[in-house]
KOLNU-47668 format. One record per residue (C-alpha): residue in one letter; x, y, z; residue number from 0. Coordinates in Angstrom, 2 decimals, m for minus. Each point is the difference from the previous one (the first is absolute). Layout:
KOLNU-47668
<site rogu="a" X="X" Y="Y" Z="Z" ronu="NUM"/>
...
end
This chain:
KOLNU-47668
<site rogu="m" X="17.70" Y="3.71" Z="92.63" ronu="0"/>
<site rogu="p" X="3.38" Y="m1.01" Z="1.53" ronu="1"/>
<site rogu="r" X="m0.37" Y="m2.05" Z="3.10" ronu="2"/>
<site rogu="t" X="2.15" Y="m2.82" Z="1.68" ronu="3"/>
<site rogu="q" X="m0.73" Y="m3.66" Z="0.11" ronu="4"/>
<site rogu="g" X="1.24" Y="m2.52" Z="2.47" ronu="5"/>
<site rogu="g" X="4.10" Y="0.30" Z="0.50" ronu="6"/>
<site rogu="g" X="m0.45" Y="3.76" Z="m0.68" ronu="7"/>
<site rogu="k" X="0.36" Y="m0.21" Z="m4.01" ronu="8"/>
<site rogu="p" X="m1.83" Y="2.64" Z="m1.76" ronu="9"/>
<site rogu="t" X="m2.82" Y="m0.68" Z="m2.21" ronu="10"/>
<site rogu="v" X="m2.20" Y="1.93" Z="m2.10" ronu="11"/>
<site rogu="d" X="m3.74" Y="m0.63" Z="m0.66" ronu="12"/>
<site rogu="l" X="m1.01" Y="1.38" Z="m3.40" ronu="13"/>
<site rogu="t" X="m3.13" Y="0.21" Z="m2.18" ronu="14"/>
<site rogu="g" X="m0.09" Y="0.25" Z="m3.78" ronu="15"/>
<site rogu="d" X="m1.19" Y="3.68" Z="0.72" ronu="16"/>
<site rogu="d" X="3.12" Y="0.61" Z="1.91" ronu="17"/>
<site rogu="i" X="2.12" Y="m1.40" Z="m2.94" ronu="18"/>
<site rogu="d" X="m2.10" Y="2.11" Z="m2.62" ronu="19"/>
<site rogu="a" X="0.51" Y="3.02" Z="2.07" ronu="20"/>
<site rogu="l" X="3.81" Y="m0.10" Z="m1.01" ronu="21"/>
<site rogu="v" X="0.08" Y="2.43" Z="m3.05" ronu="22"/>
<site rogu="t" X="3.44" Y="m1.10" Z="m1.06" ronu="23"/>
<site rogu="w" X="m0.74" Y="m3.58" Z="0.18" ronu="24"/>
<site rogu="s" X="m3.15" Y="0.65" Z="m1.97" ronu="25"/>
<site rogu="l" X="2.08" Y="1.94" Z="m2.45" ronu="26"/>
<site rogu="i" X="2.48" Y="m3.03" Z="m0.43" ronu="27"/>
<site rogu="r" X="m2.77" Y="m2.55" Z="m0.45" ronu="28"/>
<site rogu="a" X="m1.58" Y="2.35" Z="m2.74" ronu="29"/>
<site rogu="a" X="3.52" Y="0.57" Z="m1.50" ronu="30"/>
<site rogu="h" X="0.57" Y="m3.84" Z="m0.39" ronu="31"/>
<site rogu="q" X="m3.44" Y="m0.53" Z="m1.55" ronu="32"/>
<site rogu="a" X="0.72" Y="2.81" Z="m2.60" ronu="33"/>
<site rogu="q" X="3.38" Y="m1.10" Z="m0.57" ronu="34"/>
<site rogu="r" X="m0.85" Y="m3.55" Z="m0.88" ronu="35"/>
<site rogu="g" X="m2.48" Y="1.21" Z="m2.54" ronu="36"/>
<site rogu="l" X="2.25" Y="2.41" Z="m1.58" ronu="37"/>
<site rogu="t" X="2.98" Y="m2.26" Z="0.23" ronu="38"/>
<site rogu="a" X="m1.87" Y="m2.64" Z="m2.21" ronu="39"/>
<site rogu="l" X="m1.18" Y="2.70" Z="m2.32" ronu="40"/>
<site rogu="f" X="3.68" Y="1.35" Z="m0.51" ronu="41"/>
<site rogu="a" X="1.45" Y="m3.67" Z="m0.41" ronu="42"/>
<site rogu="e" X="m2.44" Y="m0.37" Z="m2.85" ronu="43"/>
<site rogu="h" X="2.25" Y="2.55" Z="m1.75" ronu="44"/>
<site rogu="g" X="3.46" Y="m1.07" Z="1.36" ronu="45"/>
<site rogu="l" X="0.25" Y="2.64" Z="2.67" ronu="46"/>
<site rogu="s" X="0.37" Y="0.27" Z="3.69" ronu="47"/>
<site rogu="p" X="m1.74" Y="2.71" Z="2.24" ronu="48"/>
<site rogu="v" X="3.24" Y="1.74" Z="0.09" ronu="49"/>
<site rogu="q" X="0.67" Y="0.01" Z="m3.70" ronu="50"/>
<site rogu="f" X="m3.54" Y="1.32" Z="m0.65" ronu="51"/>
<site rogu="g" X="0.87" Y="2.83" Z="2.65" ronu="52"/>
<site rogu="v" X="3.19" Y="0.68" Z="m2.13" ronu="53"/>
<site rogu="l" X="m1.77" Y="0.15" Z="m3.22" ronu="54"/>
<site rogu="s" X="m2.81" Y="2.18" Z="1.22" ronu="55"/>
<site rogu="h" X="2.50" Y="2.61" Z="1.75" ronu="56"/>
<site rogu="l" X="2.12" Y="0.13" Z="m3.12" ronu="57"/>
<site rogu="a" X="m3.24" Y="0.56" Z="m2.25" ronu="58"/>
<site rogu="t" X="m0.50" Y="3.36" Z="1.97" ronu="59"/>
<site rogu="g" X="2.80" Y="1.52" Z="m1.95" ronu="60"/>
<site rogu="v" X="2.05" Y="0.77" Z="2.91" ronu="61"/>
<site rogu="e" X="3.59" Y="m0.91" Z="0.16" ronu="62"/>
<site rogu="f" X="0.78" Y="m2.60" Z="2.80" ronu="63"/>
<site rogu="t" X="3.48" Y="m1.37" Z="1.05" ronu="64"/>
<site rogu="q" X="0.21" Y="m3.53" Z="1.36" ronu="65"/>
<site rogu="a" X="m0.18" Y="1.23" Z="3.71" ronu="66"/>
<site rogu="e" X="m3.02" Y="2.26" Z="m0.79" ronu="67"/>
<site rogu="l" X="m2.04" Y="m2.78" Z="m1.76" ronu="68"/>
<site rogu="a" X="0.85" Y="m2.26" Z="3.22" ronu="69"/>
<site rogu="r" X="m1.51" Y="2.56" Z="2.27" ronu="70"/>
<site rogu="a" X="m2.87" Y="0.71" Z="m2.39" ronu="71"/>
<site rogu="v" X="m1.00" Y="m3.89" Z="m0.09" ronu="72"/>
<site rogu="l" X="0.82" Y="m0.41" Z="3.79" ronu="73"/>
<site rogu="v" X="2.96" Y="m2.43" Z="m0.30" ronu="74"/>
<site rogu="r" X="3.44" Y="0.28" Z="1.25" ronu="75"/>
<site rogu="p" X="2.58" Y="1.52" Z="m2.70" ronu="76"/>
<site rogu="q" X="2.01" Y="m3.34" Z="0.36" ronu="77"/>
<site rogu="s" X="m3.19" Y="m2.05" Z="m0.82" ronu="78"/>
<site rogu="i" X="m0.77" Y="1.93" Z="m3.15" ronu="79"/>
<site rogu="t" X="3.30" Y="m0.50" Z="m1.95" ronu="80"/>
<site rogu="g" X="m0.96" Y="m3.62" Z="m1.02" ronu="81"/>
<site rogu="v" X="m3.47" Y="1.12" Z="m0.93" ronu="82"/>
<site rogu="l" X="1.15" Y="2.69" Z="m2.30" ronu="83"/>
<site rogu="d" X="2.68" Y="m1.89" Z="m1.39" ronu="84"/>
<site rogu="g" X="m2.54" Y="m2.77" Z="m1.07" ronu="85"/>
<site rogu="m" X="m2.21" Y="2.72" Z="m1.40" ronu="86"/>
<site rogu="v" X="2.79" Y="1.47" Z="m2.16" ronu="87"/>
<site rogu="e" X="0.90" Y="m3.42" Z="m1.24" ronu="88"/>
<site rogu="r" X="m3.78" Y="m0.36" Z="m1.11" ronu="89"/>
<site rogu="g" X="0.22" Y="3.27" Z="m1.73" ronu="90"/>
<site rogu="l" X="m2.73" Y="1.58" Z="2.23" ronu="91"/>
<site rogu="i" X="2.27" Y="2.79" Z="1.46" ronu="92"/>
<site rogu="a" X="3.27" Y="1.49" Z="m1.04" ronu="93"/>
<site rogu="r" X="2.71" Y="1.47" Z="1.92" ronu="94"/>
<site rogu="g" X="1.18" Y="3.60" Z="m0.93" ronu="95"/>
<site rogu="g" X="3.61" Y="m0.91" Z="m0.31" ronu="96"/>
<site rogu="e" X="2.81" Y="m1.89" Z="1.61" ronu="97"/>
<site rogu="r" X="m0.44" Y="m0.92" Z="3.57" ronu="98"/>
<site rogu="h" X="2.40" Y="2.02" Z="2.12" ronu="99"/>
<site rogu="k" X="m0.07" Y="0.25" Z="3.91" ronu="100"/>
<site rogu="g" X="m1.17" Y="3.55" Z="1.10" ronu="101"/>
<site rogu="r" X="m0.96" Y="0.89" Z="m3.46" ronu="102"/>
<site rogu="r" X="m3.83" Y="0.70" Z="m1.01" ronu="103"/>
<site rogu="n" X="m1.06" Y="m2.75" Z="m2.56" ronu="104"/>
<site rogu="p" X="m3.80" Y="0.77" Z="m0.55" ronu="105"/>
<site rogu="l" X="m1.91" Y="m2.91" Z="m1.20" ronu="106"/>
<site rogu="t" X="m2.77" Y="0.06" Z="m2.72" ronu="107"/>
<site rogu="l" X="m2.74" Y="m1.92" Z="m1.49" ronu="108"/>
<site rogu="t" X="0.44" Y="m1.69" Z="m3.32" ronu="109"/>
<site rogu="a" X="m2.54" Y="m0.48" Z="m2.70" ronu="110"/>
<site rogu="a" X="m0.59" Y="m3.66" Z="1.01" ronu="111"/>
<site rogu="g" X="m0.37" Y="1.13" Z="3.76" ronu="112"/>
<site rogu="q" X="m2.45" Y="2.44" Z="m1.17" ronu="113"/>
<site rogu="d" X="m1.91" Y="m2.73" Z="m2.10" ronu="114"/>
<site rogu="l" X="m0.19" Y="m2.35" Z="3.00" ronu="115"/>
<site rogu="l" X="m1.06" Y="2.68" Z="2.36" ronu="116"/>
<site rogu="a" X="m2.64" Y="1.06" Z="m2.63" ronu="117"/>
<site rogu="v" X="m1.37" Y="m3.81" Z="0.14" ronu="118"/>
<site rogu="v" X="0.24" Y="m0.18" Z="3.94" ronu="119"/>
<site rogu="w" X="m1.24" Y="3.37" Z="0.93" ronu="120"/>
<site rogu="p" X="m3.52" Y="m0.51" Z="m1.03" ronu="121"/>
<site rogu="a" X="m0.27" Y="m3.51" Z="1.85" ronu="122"/>
<site rogu="v" X="1.34" Y="1.83" Z="3.17" ronu="123"/>
<site rogu="r" X="m2.57" Y="2.87" Z="m0.33" ronu="124"/>
<site rogu="e" X="m2.73" Y="m2.68" Z="m0.41" ronu="125"/>
<site rogu="a" X="1.32" Y="m1.73" Z="3.12" ronu="126"/>
<site rogu="n" X="m0.34" Y="3.34" Z="1.85" ronu="127"/>
<site rogu="r" X="m3.64" Y="0.77" Z="m0.99" ronu="128"/>
<site rogu="p" X="m2.19" Y="0.61" Z="3.05" ronu="129"/>
<site rogu="e" X="m2.16" Y="m2.85" Z="m0.75" ronu="130"/>
<site rogu="r" X="2.70" Y="m2.43" Z="m0.22" ronu="131"/>
<site rogu="l" X="1.11" Y="1.03" Z="3.52" ronu="132"/>
<site rogu="g" X="m3.34" Y="m0.10" Z="1.55" ronu="133"/>
<site rogu="l" X="0.08" Y="3.83" Z="0.55" ronu="134"/>
<site rogu="s" X="m1.83" Y="2.93" Z="m1.12" ronu="135"/>
<site rogu="q" X="1.96" Y="2.67" Z="m2.00" ronu="136"/>
<site rogu="t" X="m0.10" Y="2.24" Z="3.01" ronu="137"/>
<site rogu="e" X="1.61" Y="m2.66" Z="2.13" ronu="138"/>
<site rogu="v" X="2.55" Y="m0.71" Z="m2.50" ronu="139"/>
<site rogu="a" X="1.04" Y="3.49" Z="m0.18" ronu="140"/>
<site rogu="a" X="0.04" Y="0.53" Z="3.93" ronu="141"/>
<site rogu="l" X="1.85" Y="m3.32" Z="0.30" ronu="142"/>
<site rogu="n" X="2.51" Y="0.92" Z="m2.49" ronu="143"/>
<site rogu="g" X="0.47" Y="3.51" Z="1.68" ronu="144"/>
<site rogu="v" X="0.70" Y="m1.70" Z="3.41" ronu="145"/>
<site rogu="l" X="2.38" Y="m2.23" Z="m1.61" ronu="146"/>
<site rogu="l" X="2.07" Y="2.56" Z="m1.70" ronu="147"/>
<site rogu="r" X="0.22" Y="2.07" Z="2.96" ronu="148"/>
<site rogu="m" X="1.48" Y="m3.13" Z="1.80" ronu="149"/>
<site rogu="v" X="2.38" Y="m0.76" Z="m2.79" ronu="150"/>
<site rogu="n" X="1.16" Y="3.56" Z="m0.32" ronu="151"/>
<site rogu="g" X="0.15" Y="0.65" Z="3.79" ronu="152"/>
<site rogu="s" X="2.29" Y="m2.98" Z="0.16" ronu="153"/>
<site rogu="r" X="2.38" Y="1.87" Z="m2.15" ronu="154"/>
<site rogu="r" X="0.10" Y="3.24" Z="1.99" ronu="155"/>
<site rogu="p" X="2.79" Y="0.37" Z="2.38" ronu="156"/>
<site rogu="a" X="m0.88" Y="0.02" Z="3.77" ronu="157"/>
<site rogu="t" X="m0.19" Y="3.47" Z="1.69" ronu="158"/>
<site rogu="a" X="1.58" Y="0.98" Z="3.19" ronu="159"/>
<site rogu="q" X="m1.34" Y="2.36" Z="2.59" ronu="160"/>
<site rogu="e" X="1.90" Y="3.44" Z="0.96" ronu="161"/>
<site rogu="p" X="m0.90" Y="2.56" Z="2.61" ronu="162"/>
<site rogu="n" X="m2.67" Y="2.52" Z="m0.85" ronu="163"/>
<site rogu="s" X="m2.03" Y="m2.02" Z="m2.55" ronu="164"/>
<site rogu="p" X="m3.86" Y="0.48" Z="m0.66" ronu="165"/>
<site rogu="s" X="m0.36" Y="m3.35" Z="1.56" ronu="166"/>
<site rogu="g" X="1.57" Y="1.36" Z="3.33" ronu="167"/>
<site rogu="h" X="2.74" Y="m2.67" Z="m0.31" ronu="168"/>
<site rogu="g" X="2.44" Y="1.57" Z="m2.42" ronu="169"/>
<site rogu="t" X="0.16" Y="1.03" Z="m3.60" ronu="170"/>
<site rogu="d" X="m0.46" Y="m2.79" Z="m2.52" ronu="171"/>
<site rogu="r" X="3.12" Y="m0.75" Z="m2.07" ronu="172"/>
<site rogu="e" X="1.13" Y="m2.76" Z="m2.02" ronu="173"/>
<site rogu="v" X="2.51" Y="m2.41" Z="1.42" ronu="174"/>
end
């Protein structure tokens, strides 16, 4: 807990339990551990985690623009341009037409992209087996549910309170 040492400088006495009680810090540590393993798996196939995400999202058959893909794989739109250009050059994805500012230009998965994903997907599924994660099936399902709520919750707009809401502080509305 915070206290001051000689000279009035604040110090904090922590235990390992104090650190382990920080959910977001535990999440970061677990994410780094999982990322190392999956990044190595992707690298065996010439992919980065973002590229795997692009292939996976396009495999759903939903049309994505560059900006929509950036949001789906949680990177900035400016950051994904080079990634997508490289994937187009490798023949893994294709653009719907010429690129024009302000014009919808959906991306699609090519046969080569589908073939690569068909090889990588089973290995990723294997890496996600409960016994590989040291968890039970029930724990994996619960953990994934919580993580998806966190990811999806971070995409929702903030709400503001207006008078007469059920919470007593106002009506919830998007801002």
